[in-house]
Backbone as CSV, one residue per row, in Angstrom:
resi,resn,N_x,N_y,N_z,CA_x,CA_y,CA_z,C_x,C_y,C_z
1,MET,-47.008,12.978,-134.484,-46.721,14.287,-135.019,-47.537,14.554,-136.265
2,GLY,-47.601,13.610,-137.181,-48.258,13.822,-138.451,-49.744,14.088,-138.312
3,PHE,-50.447,13.276,-137.531,-51.891,13.433,-137.406,-52.246,14.723,-136.691
4,GLY,-51.543,15.044,-135.610,-51.811,16.268,-134.855,-51.549,17.518,-135.688
5,PHE,-50.483,17.482,-136.477,-50.178,18.631,-137.319,-51.243,18.789,-138.402
6,ASN,-51.661,17.682,-139.018,-52.679,17.758,-140.072,-54.001,18.269,-139.525
7,LEU,-54.350,17.865,-138.331,-55.649,18.207,-137.760,-55.703,19.653,-137.286
8,ILE,-54.622,20.163,-136.723,-54.620,21.507,-136.143,-53.701,22.454,-136.911
9,GLY,-52.500,22.025,-137.187,-51.483,22.907,-137.743,-51.758,23.379,-139.160
10,LEU,-52.161,22.472,-140.028,-52.379,22.842,-141.422,-53.502,23.869,-141.583
11,PRO,-54.674,23.646,-140.999,-55.700,24.697,-141.111,-55.272,26.024,-140.475
12,LEU,-54.523,25.947,-139.388,-54.051,27.168,-138.738,-53.106,27.948,-139.649
13,ILE,-52.202,27.238,-140.328,-51.260,27.895,-141.245,-52.008,28.505,-142.428
14,VAL,-53.003,27.790,-142.962,-53.785,28.312,-144.090,-54.546,29.568,-143.667
15,ILE,-55.189,29.535,-142.510,-55.945,30.696,-142.018,-55.002,31.869,-141.763
16,LEU,-53.845,31.605,-141.151,-52.876,32.665,-140.882,-52.342,33.270,-142.182
17,THR,-52.059,32.430,-143.170,-51.570,32.920,-144.460,-52.619,33.797,-145.143
18,LEU,-53.850,33.287,-145.211,-54.918,34.069,-145.843,-55.174,35.373,-145.079
19,GLY,-55.137,35.300,-143.755,-55.343,36.489,-142.939,-54.283,37.545,-143.182
20,LEU,-53.028,37.121,-143.287,-51.945,38.078,-143.531,-52.041,38.677,-144.936
21,ILE,-52.462,37.881,-145.919,-52.639,38.420,-147.277,-53.766,39.455,-147.295
22,VAL,-54.898,39.126,-146.636,-56.022,40.070,-146.564,-55.597,41.337,-145.824
23,LEU,-54.867,41.184,-144.739,-54.387,42.322,-143.965,-53.473,43.219,-144.809
24,ALA,-52.590,42.605,-145.591,-51.675,43.372,-146.444,-52.453,44.128,-147.514
25,LEU,-53.455,43.481,-148.103,-54.259,44.155,-149.133,-55.124,45.264,-148.538
26,PHE,-55.686,45.013,-147.370,-56.574,45.981,-146.747,-55.821,47.245,-146.323
27,TYR,-54.655,47.063,-145.697,-53.885,48.221,-145.218,-52.852,48.703,-146.234
28,ARG,-52.721,47.992,-147.337,-51.733,48.331,-148.369,-50.343,48.517,-147.746
29,SER,-49.971,47.467,-146.984,-48.694,47.520,-146.267,-47.875,46.275,-146.612
30,TRP,-46.578,46.404,-146.560,-45.688,45.278,-146.849,-45.319,44.506,-145.579
31,ILE,-45.630,45.018,-144.407,-45.258,44.348,-143.142,-45.956,42.992,-142.988
32,PRO,-47.252,42.858,-143.261,-47.854,41.515,-143.179,-47.235,40.532,-144.172
33,ILE,-46.830,41.016,-145.356,-46.178,40.137,-146.335,-44.814,39.694,-145.811
34,LEU,-44.089,40.612,-145.172,-42.797,40.262,-144.577,-42.973,39.210,-143.479
35,VAL,-43.990,39.385,-142.642,-44.283,38.393,-141.593,-44.632,37.043,-142.228
36,LEU,-45.387,37.068,-143.312,-45.773,35.841,-144.015,-44.552,35.128,-144.588
37,VAL,-43.664,35.893,-145.205,-42.449,35.297,-145.782,-41.580,34.693,-144.687
38,VAL,-41.394,35.413,-143.595,-40.579,34.900,-142.479,-41.224,33.633,-141.908
39,MET,-42.541,33.639,-141.754,-43.243,32.463,-141.219,-43.026,31.248,-142.121
40,TRP,-43.152,31.422,-143.437,-42.974,30.304,-144.363,-41.522,29.843,-144.441
41,VAL,-40.580,30.766,-144.337,-39.164,30.365,-144.333,-38.872,29.496,-143.114
42,PHE,-39.367,29.920,-141.929,-39.152,29.115,-140.724,-39.877,27.770,-140.819
43,LEU,-41.049,27.766,-141.379,-41.816,26.524,-141.518,-41.107,25.539,-142.444
44,ILE,-40.669,26.018,-143.581,-39.973,25.144,-144.536,-38.630,24.690,-143.970
45,ALA,-37.899,25.576,-143.328,-36.613,25.213,-142.717,-36.817,24.189,-141.598
46,GLY,-37.879,24.368,-140.822,-38.167,23.412,-139.751,-38.468,22.023,-140.287
47,PHE,-39.274,21.954,-141.348,-39.568,20.651,-141.939,-38.333,20.032,-142.573
48,ALA,-37.521,20.851,-143.224,-36.281,20.328,-143.811,-35.367,19.763,-142.724
49,MET,-35.245,20.490,-141.623,-34.419,20.016,-140.515,-34.985,18.724,-139.919
50,LEU,-36.279,18.644,-139.795,-36.926,17.447,-139.266,-36.660,16.240,-140.155
51,PHE,-36.771,16.408,-141.464,-36.511,15.292,-142.374,-35.047,14.869,-142.340
52,ILE,-34.137,15.809,-142.201,-32.716,15.470,-142.099,-32.447,14.694,-140.811
53,ILE,-33.027,15.150,-139.714,-32.840,14.459,-138.433,-33.430,13.058,-138.499
54,LEU,-34.616,12.923,-139.047,-35.233,11.595,-139.163,-34.425,10.678,-140.071
55,HIS,-33.850,11.241,-141.120,-33.033,10.435,-142.032,-31.811,9.864,-141.307
56,TYR,-31.136,10.694,-140.523,-29.934,10.236,-139.832,-30.233,9.487,-138.545
57,ASP,-31.460,9.523,-138.087,-31.843,8.798,-136.882,-32.328,7.383,-137.202
58,THR,-32.611,7.103,-138.455,-33.101,5.797,-138.866,-31.938,4.823,-138.966
59,PRO,-32.015,3.670,-138.285,-30.896,2.723,-138.351,-30.785,2.070,-139.725
60,ILE,-29.586,1.636,-140.033,-29.294,0.971,-141.290,-30.143,-0.296,-141.401
61,GLN,-30.651,-0.558,-142.583,-31.398,-1.783,-142.844,-30.429,-2.793,-143.447
62,LEU,-30.140,-3.827,-142.695,-29.153,-4.807,-143.123,-29.816,-5.957,-143.868
63,THR,-29.068,-6.501,-144.796,-29.477,-7.724,-145.470,-28.494,-8.820,-145.072
64,ARG,-28.835,-10.030,-145.413,-27.952,-11.156,-145.112,-26.582,-10.935,-145.757
65,GLN,-26.573,-10.400,-146.968,-25.327,-10.161,-147.686,-24.458,-9.116,-146.984
66,ASP,-25.084,-8.153,-146.311,-24.334,-7.099,-145.613,-23.505,-7.634,-144.457
67,ILE,-23.969,-8.699,-143.819,-23.264,-9.163,-142.625,-22.219,-10.231,-142.910
68,ILE,-22.193,-10.779,-144.098,-21.190,-11.788,-144.439,-19.823,-11.109,-144.513
69,GLY,-18.846,-11.680,-143.808,-17.497,-11.126,-143.851,-16.736,-11.362,-142.562
70,GLU,-15.622,-10.662,-142.446,-14.718,-10.791,-141.299,-15.025,-9.696,-140.282
71,TYR,-14.977,-10.073,-138.996,-15.246,-9.132,-137.901,-14.067,-9.139,-136.938
72,ARG,-13.680,-7.954,-136.505,-12.588,-7.793,-135.549,-13.075,-6.937,-134.384
73,ILE,-12.349,-7.006,-133.292,-12.635,-6.160,-132.133,-12.502,-4.701,-132.549
74,ASP,-13.481,-3.896,-132.181,-13.410,-2.459,-132.430,-12.721,-1.814,-131.229
75,ARG,-11.502,-1.367,-131.428,-10.695,-0.805,-130.344,-11.119,0.603,-129.958
76,ASN,-12.072,1.186,-130.668,-12.518,2.541,-130.352,-13.453,2.593,-129.146
77,PHE,-14.089,1.481,-128.804,-15.003,1.493,-127.666,-14.250,1.684,-126.356
78,TYR,-13.201,0.903,-126.164,-12.371,1.012,-124.970,-10.913,0.906,-125.406
79,PRO,-10.344,2.008,-125.885,-8.967,1.929,-126.366,-7.995,1.621,-125.219
80,GLY,-6.924,0.948,-125.590,-5.905,0.626,-124.597,-5.347,-0.758,-124.816
81,LYS,-4.582,-1.207,-123.824,-3.895,-2.494,-123.947,-4.871,-3.664,-124.004
82,ASN,-5.944,-3.628,-123.218,-6.892,-4.741,-123.223,-7.596,-4.878,-124.569
83,ALA,-8.009,-3.755,-125.145,-8.656,-3.802,-126.452,-7.687,-4.296,-127.523
84,GLN,-6.449,-3.859,-127.449,-5.447,-4.324,-128.418,-5.203,-5.822,-128.252
85,TRP,-5.159,-6.289,-127.008,-4.964,-7.718,-126.770,-6.132,-8.522,-127.353
86,GLN,-7.357,-8.071,-127.118,-8.514,-8.760,-127.692,-8.457,-8.730,-129.217
87,TYR,-8.078,-7.585,-129.779,-7.971,-7.455,-131.233,-6.974,-8.474,-131.788
88,ASP,-5.864,-8.648,-131.094,-4.822,-9.572,-131.556,-5.214,-11.035,-131.373
89,HIS,-6.165,-11.335,-130.487,-6.455,-12.731,-130.146,-7.802,-13.261,-130.621
90,TYR,-8.705,-12.403,-131.095,-10.040,-12.852,-131.488,-10.507,-12.214,-132.785
91,LYS,-11.096,-13.012,-133.613,-11.858,-12.517,-134.755,-12.832,-13.616,-135.155
92,TYR,-13.794,-13.241,-135.961,-14.709,-14.253,-136.473,-15.155,-13.897,-137.875
93,TYR,-15.669,-14.929,-138.546,-16.183,-14.786,-139.900,-17.626,-15.241,-139.919
94,ILE,-18.451,-14.529,-140.657,-19.784,-15.009,-140.974,-19.723,-15.393,-142.441
95,THR,-20.016,-16.647,-142.723,-19.863,-17.159,-144.077,-21.187,-17.129,-144.825
96,ASP,-21.090,-17.297,-146.124,-22.296,-17.348,-146.947,-23.017,-18.693,-146.823
97,LYS,-22.463,-19.596,-146.048,-23.084,-20.902,-145.779,-23.813,-20.902,-144.438
98,ASP,-24.182,-19.705,-143.951,-24.885,-19.532,-142.677,-24.149,-20.181,-141.519
99,SER,-22.877,-19.838,-141.417,-22.034,-20.311,-140.319,-21.264,-19.145,-139.739
100,ILE,-20.882,-19.316,-138.480,-19.975,-18.370,-137.837,-18.742,-19.159,-137.427
101,VAL,-17.578,-18.626,-137.725,-16.315,-19.293,-137.399,-15.512,-18.331,-136.533
102,PHE,-15.360,-18.687,-135.261,-14.519,-17.907,-134.348,-13.097,-18.434,-134.447
103,VAL,-12.155,-17.507,-134.494,-10.746,-17.875,-134.534,-10.082,-17.252,-133.315
104,VAL,-9.398,-18.085,-132.537,-8.666,-17.634,-131.354,-7.178,-17.790,-131.679
105,TYR,-6.408,-16.735,-131.416,-4.987,-16.720,-131.760,-4.119,-16.807,-130.508
106,ASN,-2.937,-17.410,-130.675,-1.906,-17.414,-129.639,-1.201,-16.061,-129.633
107,ASP,-0.303,-15.900,-128.652,0.461,-14.661,-128.580,1.353,-14.452,-129.799
108,ASP,1.798,-15.545,-130.442,2.644,-15.422,-131.633,1.819,-15.252,-132.913
109,LYS,0.509,-14.977,-132.753,-0.437,-14.698,-133.846,-0.751,-15.901,-134.711
110,SER,-0.449,-17.108,-134.201,-0.842,-18.320,-134.909,-2.200,-18.770,-134.364
111,PRO,-3.086,-19.261,-135.232,-4.403,-19.691,-134.755,-4.284,-20.890,-133.816
112,SER,-4.987,-20.809,-132.689,-4.939,-21.913,-131.735,-6.258,-22.672,-131.680
113,ARG,-7.332,-22.025,-132.104,-8.642,-22.668,-131.966,-9.610,-22.103,-133.003
114,PHE,-10.372,-22.992,-133.607,-11.447,-22.608,-134.523,-12.746,-23.148,-133.949
115,ILE,-13.718,-22.288,-133.815,-15.012,-22.689,-133.269,-16.054,-22.352,-134.329
116,LYS,-16.697,-23.380,-134.849,-17.643,-23.165,-135.945,-19.030,-23.626,-135.512
117,HIS,-20.023,-22.775,-135.779,-21.416,-23.114,-135.482,-22.301,-22.606,-136.614
118,LYS,-23.422,-23.263,-136.778,-24.442,-22.791,-137.704,-25.142,-21.592,-137.079
119,ILE,-25.592,-20.671,-137.914,-26.343,-19.512,-137.434,-27.665,-19.423,-138.184
120,SER,-28.589,-18.743,-137.566,-29.833,-18.394,-138.236,-30.110,-16.937,-137.893
121,TYR,-31.156,-16.410,-138.478,-31.490,-15.008,-138.280,-32.797,-14.923,-137.523
122,VAL,-32.847,-14.064,-136.534,-34.030,-13.924,-135.698,-35.146,-13.290,-136.527
123,PRO,-36.316,-13.944,-136.595,-37.412,-13.381,-137.393,-37.872,-12.034,-136.840
124,GLY,-38.228,-11.146,-137.745,-38.746,-9.845,-137.358,-37.669,-8.840,-137.011
125,TYR,-36.439,-9.236,-137.032,-35.343,-8.317,-136.708,-34.230,-8.610,-137.701
126,LYS,-34.095,-7.771,-138.684,-33.185,-8.070,-139.781,-31.758,-8.295,-139.306
127,CYS,-31.241,-9.449,-139.635,-29.849,-9.839,-139.464,-29.367,-9.879,-138.025
128,ARG,-30.257,-10.073,-137.100,-29.805,-10.379,-135.748,-29.490,-11.869,-135.734
129,LEU,-28.303,-12.200,-135.282,-27.828,-13.578,-135.352,-28.339,-14.419,-134.198
130,LYS,-28.544,-15.686,-134.488,-28.804,-16.675,-133.453,-27.856,-17.824,-133.725
131,ILE,-26.970,-18.080,-132.771,-26.022,-19.181,-132.918,-26.748,-20.450,-132.516
132,ASN,-26.793,-21.406,-133.436,-27.569,-22.630,-133.238,-26.723,-23.742,-132.619
133,ALA,-26.235,-23.508,-131.433,-25.462,-24.525,-130.727,-25.281,-24.075,-129.288
134,ASP,-25.105,-25.034,-128.426,-24.730,-24.728,-127.049,-23.218,-24.808,-126.986
135,SER,-22.595,-23.660,-126.872,-21.146,-23.619,-126.858,-20.653,-23.490,-125.425
136,THR,-19.538,-24.114,-125.168,-18.917,-23.982,-123.858,-17.826,-22.909,-123.884
137,TYR,-17.586,-22.312,-125.048,-16.564,-21.283,-125.135,-17.135,-19.964,-124.630
138,HIS,-16.407,-19.273,-123.773,-16.930,-18.113,-123.036,-17.382,-16.956,-123.920
139,VAL,-16.822,-16.772,-125.094,-17.205,-15.639,-125.942,-18.581,-15.853,-126.558
140,ILE,-18.902,-17.091,-126.864,-20.176,-17.347,-127.541,-21.137,-18.181,-126.694
141,ASN,-21.043,-18.039,-125.383,-22.040,-18.671,-124.511,-23.414,-18.042,-124.714
142,ASP,-23.455,-16.728,-124.854,-24.712,-16.001,-125.059,-24.838,-15.590,-126.517
143,GLN,-26.059,-15.287,-126.906,-26.304,-14.819,-128.272,-25.779,-13.380,-128.413
144,PRO,-25.232,-13.038,-129.575,-24.738,-11.670,-129.761,-25.895,-10.681,-129.900
145,THR,-25.612,-9.436,-129.572,-26.582,-8.360,-129.715,-26.140,-7.469,-130.864
146,LEU,-27.076,-7.141,-131.741,-26.808,-6.275,-132.881,-27.164,-4.844,-132.520
147,TYR,-26.237,-3.921,-132.790,-26.485,-2.494,-132.620,-26.278,-1.830,-133.974
148,ARG,-27.234,-0.971,-134.348,-27.169,-0.314,-135.652,-27.280,1.194,-135.484
149,SER,-26.543,1.902,-136.325,-26.704,3.346,-136.418,-27.169,3.642,-137.837
150,HIS,-27.055,4.885,-138.251,-27.502,5.266,-139.586,-26.685,4.577,-140.679
151,SER,-25.387,4.435,-140.471,-24.537,3.915,-141.539,-23.646,2.748,-141.133
152,ARG,-23.644,2.380,-139.853,-22.751,1.318,-139.393,-23.479,0.396,-138.429
153,PHE,-22.859,-0.732,-138.164,-23.425,-1.672,-137.212,-22.291,-2.454,-136.561
154,TYR,-22.603,-3.071,-135.426,-21.631,-3.928,-134.758,-22.383,-4.950,-133.913
155,TYR,-21.692,-6.039,-133.609,-22.226,-7.082,-132.744,-21.469,-7.068,-131.424
156,VAL,-22.194,-7.311,-130.340,-21.583,-7.379,-129.020,-21.777,-8.788,-128.478
157,PHE,-20.659,-9.425,-128.134,-20.667,-10.731,-127.492,-20.311,-10.518,-126.031
158,LYS,-21.018,-11.188,-125.157,-20.759,-11.032,-123.728,-19.914,-12.210,-123.251
159,SER,-18.736,-11.904,-122.770,-17.811,-12.917,-122.276,-17.773,-12.862,-120.748
160,VAL,-17.721,-14.032,-120.120,-17.616,-14.044,-118.660,-16.236,-13.580,-118.201
161,HIS,-15.251,-13.666,-119.084,-13.888,-13.243,-118.722,-13.611,-11.777,-119.047
162,TYR,-14.146,-11.277,-120.165,-13.795,-9.932,-120.625,-14.950,-8.944,-120.593
163,GLY,-16.128,-9.375,-120.282,-17.288,-8.481,-120.367,-17.753,-8.378,-121.807
164,ASN,-18.207,-7.212,-122.197,-18.683,-7.022,-123.565,-17.513,-6.917,-124.531
165,MET,-17.635,-7.661,-125.635,-16.630,-7.620,-126.701,-17.321,-7.069,-127.940
166,TYR,-16.821,-5.945,-128.440,-17.455,-5.219,-129.536,-16.770,-5.584,-130.845
167,PHE,-17.505,-6.239,-131.726,-16.962,-6.651,-133.012,-17.618,-5.844,-134.126
168,ARG,-16.790,-5.309,-135.005,-17.273,-4.559,-136.166,-16.716,-5.234,-137.426
169,LYS,-17.507,-5.206,-138.476,-17.087,-5.827,-139.738,-15.895,-5.076,-140.298
170,VAL,-14.904,-5.832,-140.784,-13.708,-5.276,-141.394,-14.080,-4.874,-142.812
171,GLU,-13.809,-3.627,-143.166,-14.113,-3.150,-144.517,-13.080,-3.709,-145.475
172,ASN,-13.559,-4.279,-146.559,-12.646,-4.866,-147.551,-12.295,-3.866,-148.621
């Protein structure tokens, strides 16, 4: 967009602006000036809208510090009894010691299992996790996938029993 606009659009706008000014002076009319003002208002509004869209379309840039914390199932992806059950039975922590600790709960909300592994970060992709272990536990058999929006992010773990499990960081 930038190169094409600079090569064709900018000279065209300059020529059109100068042409409308000359036309207004030559005919001593305000109509070319009105057309010029409307053209510039639309041009400036279009660029403003483009910058706003690009700003909100850019994903959040995460740092290591951003991902440290507690993660729970996000029940908004698939609300209902299954999501609530997963929420009640699974959570994990990413620690400042580059570890991930999965906690599995019983029905009475007491922890039944702790699964701890070292993690690293995939180079070239900020804060995408790589679990450094071969786990036999179904939730962390595969590496998680990071999804980012403008202001939020979440990790998806693929379970052979439950399908995709969507974990979002708990706001403190």
